C-alpha positions as CSV (number, residue, x, y, z in Angstrom):
1,X,-1.6,43.7,116.7
2,X,0.0,40.4,115.9
3,X,2.6,39.2,118.3
4,X,5.5,38.3,116.0
5,X,6.1,37.2,112.5
6,X,6.7,33.5,111.8
7,X,9.8,32.2,113.5
8,X,12.9,32.5,111.4
9,X,13.8,29.5,109.3
10,X,17.0,27.7,110.2
11,X,20.1,29.9,109.6
12,X,22.5,28.4,107.1
13,X,25.4,28.7,109.5
14,X,23.8,26.1,111.8
15,X,23.7,23.5,109.1
16,X,27.2,22.4,110.1
17,X,25.5,20.4,112.9
18,X,23.3,18.4,110.5
19,X,22.1,15.1,111.9
20,X,23.9,11.9,111.0
21,X,20.9,9.9,111.9
22,X,20.7,6.8,109.7
23,X,24.3,7.2,108.5
24,X,27.3,5.0,109.4
25,X,29.3,6.3,112.4
26,X,32.6,5.2,111.0
27,X,34.6,7.7,108.9
28,X,34.9,6.6,105.3
29,X,34.9,8.4,101.9
30,X,31.4,7.1,101.0
31,X,29.9,8.3,104.3
32,X,31.7,11.7,104.1
33,X,30.5,12.1,100.5
34,X,26.9,11.4,101.6
35,X,27.3,13.8,104.6
36,X,28.5,16.6,102.3
37,X,25.8,16.0,99.8
38,X,23.1,16.3,102.4
39,X,24.8,19.4,103.9
40,X,24.8,21.1,100.5
41,X,21.2,20.2,99.8
42,X,20.2,21.6,103.2
43,X,22.0,24.9,102.5
44,X,20.4,25.0,99.1
45,X,17.0,24.3,100.5
46,X,17.1,27.0,103.1
47,X,18.5,29.4,100.6
48,X,15.5,28.8,98.4
49,X,13.2,29.0,101.4
50,X,14.5,32.4,102.5
51,X,14.0,33.6,98.9
52,X,10.4,32.4,98.9
53,X,11.2,29.9,96.2
54,X,9.1,27.2,97.9
55,X,8.9,24.6,95.2
56,X,12.7,24.6,94.7
57,X,13.2,24.4,98.5
58,X,10.8,21.4,98.7
59,X,12.7,19.7,95.9
60,X,16.0,20.1,97.8
61,X,14.6,18.8,101.0
62,X,12.9,15.8,99.4
63,X,16.2,14.9,97.7
64,X,17.7,14.7,101.3
65,X,14.9,12.4,102.4
66,X,15.7,10.1,99.5
67,X,19.2,9.8,101.0
68,X,18.2,9.9,104.7
69,X,14.5,9.3,105.2
70,X,14.3,10.7,108.7
71,X,16.7,13.6,108.3
72,X,15.8,16.3,110.8
73,X,16.8,19.3,108.7
74,X,14.9,18.1,105.7
75,X,11.7,17.4,107.8
76,X,11.9,20.8,109.5
77,X,12.6,22.4,106.1
78,X,9.5,20.8,104.6
79,X,7.5,21.9,107.6
80,X,8.8,25.4,107.2
81,X,7.9,25.3,103.5
82,X,4.4,24.2,104.2
83,X,4.0,26.8,107.0
84,X,5.1,29.6,104.7
85,X,2.3,28.6,102.4
86,X,-0.1,28.5,105.3
87,X,-0.7,24.8,104.9
88,X,-0.5,24.3,108.7
89,X,-1.9,20.8,108.8
90,X,0.8,19.5,106.3
91,X,3.5,21.4,108.2
92,X,2.4,19.9,111.5
93,X,2.7,16.4,109.9
94,X,6.4,17.1,109.0
95,X,7.2,18.6,112.4
96,X,5.6,15.7,114.2
97,X,7.5,13.2,112.0
98,X,10.8,15.0,112.9
99,X,10.0,14.9,116.6
100,X,9.3,11.2,116.4
101,X,12.9,10.7,115.6
102,X,14.4,13.8,117.1
103,X,12.2,14.7,120.1
104,X,14.4,17.6,121.2
105,X,14.6,19.5,117.9
106,X,13.8,23.0,118.9
107,X,13.0,24.1,115.4
108,X,10.4,21.4,115.0
109,X,8.9,22.2,118.4
110,X,8.6,25.8,117.6
111,X,7.2,25.2,114.1
112,X,4.7,22.7,115.4
113,X,3.5,25.0,118.2
114,X,3.1,27.9,115.7
115,X,1.0,25.6,113.5
116,X,-1.3,24.7,116.3
117,X,-1.6,28.3,117.2
118,X,-2.5,29.2,113.6
119,X,-5.1,26.4,113.6
120,X,-6.5,27.8,116.9
121,X,-5.5,24.7,118.8
122,X,-4.1,26.7,121.7
123,X,-4.0,23.9,124.3
124,X,-1.8,21.8,121.9
125,X,0.3,24.9,121.1
126,X,0.9,25.5,124.8
127,X,2.0,21.8,125.4
128,X,4.5,22.0,122.6
129,X,5.9,25.4,123.7
130,X,6.3,24.1,127.2
131,X,8.4,21.2,125.8
132,X,10.5,23.8,124.0
133,X,11.0,25.8,127.2
134,X,12.2,22.7,129.0
135,X,15.3,23.1,126.7
136,X,15.5,26.9,126.6
137,X,13.5,28.7,129.3
138,X,15.0,32.1,128.5
139,X,13.7,32.4,125.0
140,X,11.6,35.6,125.1
141,X,10.0,34.9,121.7
142,X,8.6,31.6,123.0
143,X,7.6,33.0,126.4
144,X,5.5,35.7,124.7
145,X,3.9,33.2,122.4
146,X,3.0,30.9,125.3
147,X,1.5,33.9,127.2
148,X,-0.5,34.8,124.0
149,X,-1.8,31.3,123.9
150,X,-2.9,31.4,127.5
151,X,-4.6,34.7,126.8
152,X,-6.5,33.1,123.9
153,X,-7.9,30.4,126.2
154,X,-8.6,33.1,128.8
155,X,-6.2,31.8,131.4
156,X,-5.5,35.2,133.0
157,X,-3.1,34.0,135.7
158,X,-0.6,32.1,133.6
159,X,-0.8,34.6,130.7
160,X,0.0,37.6,133.0
161,X,2.7,35.6,134.8
162,X,4.6,34.9,131.6
163,X,4.2,38.4,130.2
164,X,5.6,39.9,133.5
165,X,8.4,37.3,133.4
166,X,9.4,38.6,129.9
167,X,9.4,42.2,131.3
168,X,11.7,41.2,134.0
169,X,14.1,39.8,131.4
170,X,13.7,42.7,129.0
171,X,12.2,45.9,130.3
172,X,9.6,47.4,128.0
173,X,9.5,44.4,125.7
174,X,6.8,45.6,123.2
175,X,5.2,42.2,122.7
176,X,4.8,41.7,126.5
177,X,3.4,45.2,126.9
178,X,0.9,44.7,124.0
179,X,-0.1,41.3,125.4
180,X,-0.7,42.7,128.8
181,X,-2.8,45.5,127.3
182,X,-4.9,43.0,125.4
183,X,-5.1,40.7,128.4
184,X,-6.5,43.3,130.8
185,X,-8.8,44.7,128.2
186,X,-10.3,41.3,127.5
187,X,-11.0,40.9,131.2
188,X,-12.5,44.4,131.4
189,X,-9.7,45.7,133.5
190,X,-9.5,48.9,131.5
191,X,-7.4,51.0,133.8
192,X,-4.7,48.3,133.9
193,X,-4.9,47.9,130.1
194,X,-4.5,51.7,129.7
195,X,-1.4,51.6,131.8
196,X,0.4,49.1,129.5
197,X,-0.9,50.8,126.3
198,X,0.3,54.2,127.6
199,X,3.7,52.7,128.2
200,X,3.8,51.5,124.6
201,X,2.8,55.1,123.6
202,X,5.6,56.6,125.6
203,X,8.3,54.4,124.2
204,X,6.9,54.7,120.7
205,X,7.2,58.5,120.7
206,X,6.7,59.8,117.1
207,X,6.7,56.3,115.7
208,X,3.8,55.0,117.7
209,X,1.7,52.4,116.0
210,X,-1.8,53.5,115.1
211,X,-3.2,50.5,116.8
212,X,-1.7,51.6,120.1
213,X,-3.5,55.0,119.7
214,X,-6.9,53.4,119.0
215,X,-6.4,50.9,121.9
216,X,-5.7,53.8,124.3
217,X,-8.8,55.6,123.0
218,X,-10.9,52.5,123.5
219,X,-9.8,52.2,127.1
220,X,-11.0,55.7,127.7
221,X,-14.3,54.9,126.0
222,X,-14.8,52.0,128.3
223,X,-13.7,54.1,131.3
224,X,-16.1,56.8,130.1
225,X,-13.3,59.3,130.1
226,X,-14.4,60.3,126.6
227,X,-12.7,63.7,126.5
228,X,-9.3,62.0,127.2
229,X,-9.9,59.5,124.4
230,X,-10.6,62.1,121.7
231,X,-6.9,63.2,121.2
232,X,-5.7,59.7,120.6
233,X,-8.4,58.9,118.0
234,X,-7.7,62.3,116.4
235,X,-4.0,61.5,116.1
236,X,-4.8,58.1,114.6
237,X,-6.9,59.9,112.0
238,X,-3.9,62.1,111.1
239,X,-2.1,58.9,110.3
240,X,-5.0,57.3,108.4
241,X,-8.0,59.5,107.6
242,X,-10.3,56.5,106.9
243,X,-9.3,54.3,109.9
244,X,-12.6,52.7,111.0
245,X,-11.6,52.3,114.6
246,X,-10.5,55.9,114.9
247,X,-13.7,57.2,113.2
248,X,-15.9,54.9,115.4
249,X,-14.0,55.9,118.5
250,X,-14.4,59.6,117.9
251,X,-18.1,59.2,117.1
252,X,-18.7,57.2,120.2
253,X,-16.7,59.6,122.4
254,X,-18.7,62.5,121.2
255,X,-21.9,60.5,121.7
256,X,-20.7,59.8,125.3
257,X,-20.0,63.6,125.8
258,X,-23.6,64.3,124.4
259,X,-22.2,66.2,121.5
260,X,-24.4,64.5,119.0
261,X,-23.8,66.8,116.1
262,X,-20.1,66.0,116.3
263,X,-20.8,62.3,116.5
264,X,-22.9,62.4,113.4
265,X,-20.0,63.9,111.5
266,X,-17.9,60.8,112.2
267,X,-20.8,58.3,111.8
268,X,-21.4,59.7,108.3
269,X,-17.7,59.5,107.5
270,X,-17.8,55.8,108.2
271,X,-21.0,55.4,106.1
272,X,-19.3,57.1,103.2
273,X,-16.8,54.2,103.1
274,X,-19.3,51.6,104.2
275,X,-22.9,52.7,103.4
276,X,-24.5,49.3,104.2
277,X,-23.2,49.1,107.8
278,X,-26.4,48.7,109.7
279,X,-24.9,49.1,113.1
280,X,-23.5,52.6,112.1
281,X,-26.8,53.5,110.4
282,X,-28.6,52.8,113.6
283,X,-26.1,54.8,115.7
284,X,-26.4,57.7,113.3
285,X,-30.2,57.4,113.5
286,X,-30.0,57.6,117.3
287,X,-27.9,60.8,117.1
288,X,-30.4,62.4,114.7
289,X,-33.3,61.3,117.0
290,X,-31.6,62.8,120.0
291,X,-31.2,66.1,118.1
292,X,-34.9,66.1,117.2
293,X,-34.4,65.5,113.5
294,X,-37.0,62.7,113.4
295,X,-37.3,62.7,109.6
296,X,-33.6,61.9,109.0
297,X,-33.5,59.5,111.9
298,X,-36.4,57.5,110.4
299,X,-34.5,57.4,107.1
300,X,-31.4,55.9,108.7
301,X,-33.3,53.4,110.8
302,X,-35.2,52.2,107.7
303,X,-32.0,51.9,105.7
304,X,-30.6,49.6,108.4
305,X,-33.8,47.5,108.3
306,X,-33.7,47.3,104.6
307,X,-30.3,45.5,105.0
308,X,-31.7,43.0,107.6
309,X,-33.6,43.0,110.8
310,X,-31.9,45.0,113.5
311,X,-33.3,45.2,117.0
312,X,-31.9,48.6,117.7
313,X,-33.2,50.1,114.5
314,X,-36.7,48.8,115.4
315,X,-36.2,50.2,118.9
316,X,-35.1,53.5,117.4
317,X,-38.4,53.7,115.4
318,X,-40.4,52.8,118.4
319,X,-38.7,55.6,120.4
320,X,-39.5,58.0,117.6
321,X,-43.2,57.0,117.8
322,X,-43.0,57.5,121.6
323,X,-41.3,60.9,121.2
324,X,-44.1,62.0,118.8
325,X,-46.9,60.8,121.1
326,X,-47.8,57.8,119.0
327,X,-47.9,55.6,122.1
328,X,-49.9,52.7,120.6
329,X,-47.5,52.3,117.7
330,X,-44.5,52.4,120.2
331,X,-46.2,49.9,122.5
332,X,-46.8,47.5,119.6
333,X,-43.1,47.6,118.5
334,X,-41.7,47.5,122.0
335,X,-43.9,44.5,122.9
336,X,-42.5,42.6,119.9
337,X,-39.0,43.5,120.9
338,X,-39.5,42.2,124.5
339,X,-40.6,38.9,123.0
340,X,-37.4,38.9,120.9
341,X,-35.1,39.9,123.6
342,X,-36.7,39.2,127.0
343,X,-33.6,39.9,129.0
344,X,-33.1,43.5,127.8
345,X,-34.4,45.5,130.8
346,X,-34.3,48.8,128.8
347,X,-37.1,47.6,126.6
348,X,-39.3,47.1,129.7
349,X,-38.6,50.6,130.9
350,X,-39.6,52.2,127.6
351,X,-42.7,50.0,127.3
352,X,-43.8,50.8,130.8
353,X,-43.1,54.5,130.2
354,X,-45.4,54.4,127.1
355,X,-48.2,52.9,129.2
356,X,-47.7,55.4,131.9
357,X,-47.9,58.3,129.5
358,X,-51.1,56.8,128.2
359,X,-52.4,56.9,131.8
360,X,-52.4,53.1,132.2
361,X,-50.3,52.8,135.3
362,X,-51.7,49.3,136.0
363,X,-50.3,48.0,132.8
364,X,-47.1,49.8,133.3
365,X,-46.7,48.0,136.7
366,X,-47.5,44.6,135.0
367,X,-44.7,45.2,132.4
368,X,-42.1,45.9,135.2
369,X,-43.3,43.0,137.3
370,X,-42.9,40.8,134.2
371,X,-39.3,42.1,133.9
372,X,-38.6,41.0,137.5
373,X,-40.1,37.6,136.8
374,X,-37.5,37.1,134.1
375,X,-34.9,37.2,136.9
376,X,-33.6,40.6,135.7
377,X,-32.0,42.7,138.4
378,X,-32.1,46.4,137.8
379,X,-32.1,49.3,140.2
380,X,-34.0,51.6,137.8
381,X,-36.7,48.9,137.3
382,X,-37.1,48.5,141.1
383,X,-37.3,52.3,141.6
384,X,-39.7,52.9,138.8
385,X,-42.0,50.0,140.0
386,X,-41.9,51.3,143.6
387,X,-42.9,54.8,142.4
388,X,-45.8,53.5,140.2
389,X,-47.1,51.3,143.0
390,X,-46.9,54.2,145.4
391,X,-48.8,56.6,143.1
392,X,-51.5,53.9,142.3
C-alpha cells in the first residue's frame, strides 16, 4: 500500500505571501502593479495545476519567471507541474533552483524529497526531509515519509522510531501502522508485523482494505498458523474473486495444512488467469505429485519447463522418477541440479536417498559428505549421515 498521494500543491489562499525577491522594496505604483500581476499569474497557475491543465499552468508560471526570474512560487509551480507528469528529474531541477534562492521554502523541500523518493534515491530524500523537519518537526506527513525512506534503505531503528513518534502524535495513524507492518515483515518479525496489521484490520471494520487482509494472511503463512490465515484470504476473495495474493495465500495455506486437493483448486484458479506462470505450474505439479496423480503432475512440470528452465520443475520430475522407482533417472537429474544449485541441501538429501534405495550406501555417504564440504549446516544432513555411517 502506498504511503500517501503526492503532496498537495500550494493552496491559492497562501499566495498572498508571494515572494518579493528581485523586486524593489519601496512602494510605488509600478512595483505594486508588478506584484499584483505576479500574484494573479500565480493564482491562475495553481488553478490550472489543480485542474490538471498542466500546459496552461506551465505557461502561467513561465510568464512569472519572465517578470521575476527567481520567483519561488513560479519555480515550485513548475516543479509541481513536472512532478504531476512524473518527470521527476526536471521537477528536481526546478525545486533545487528555488532552494538556491529560497533555502527554507517548505514546498520546494517537500517536492524535491518526493522526487528523490520516486527516483529511489532514498538517502537524498531523507536529507531533504530532514531539512524540512528542521522548520516543521510536527508534520506527520513528512515524518511518515522519512520513516518510509529509512525502511527502504533497511534502517530498522530510525524507521521504527519515526513511525512510533507519529503514533504518539496521532493514535492509530494508518500510515504509521501500515509502515510498521511492512517494516517488521521485511525484517522477518512476523508476529510484530501481525500486531500492526491486525490493528489496521480492527480500525478498518467493514471498510478494511483488501491489502490489509492479504498482509494478515501472509503473516500467518510465515508463522505457519495456516488455519488462521485462511479466513483473511477468503474475505479478500469476497472483495475480489481474482485477487492473485488471496488465491496464492489460500493455495499455500492449504498446502501447509497438507490439504493438497484444496490447494490445487486455488492453484488452478490462478492458472486460469495466468496460464504461463511457471511458479504456479510447478506448485500445482507438486500438489498432484503428493496426491499420487503422477500423470497430471508430469504435465504441469513439463508445461513449466516449456516456458523456461525451472529448477523446481526439474526437481519435481526427478522426485516423480524416484517415487516410481526409476532411481537412475532421478539420480541423473538430481546430480545436475546439485551442480546448478550446490547450496541447496534438500537436493543432497534426495540424491543420497536415491542411492540408499538402490543399495549404494557408500555413494549416499559421499553425497552427504560433499554437502558438508560446501559449508552447508543442516541437522537432517548430519543425522542422515550419522545413520548411514552407523549402518555401514
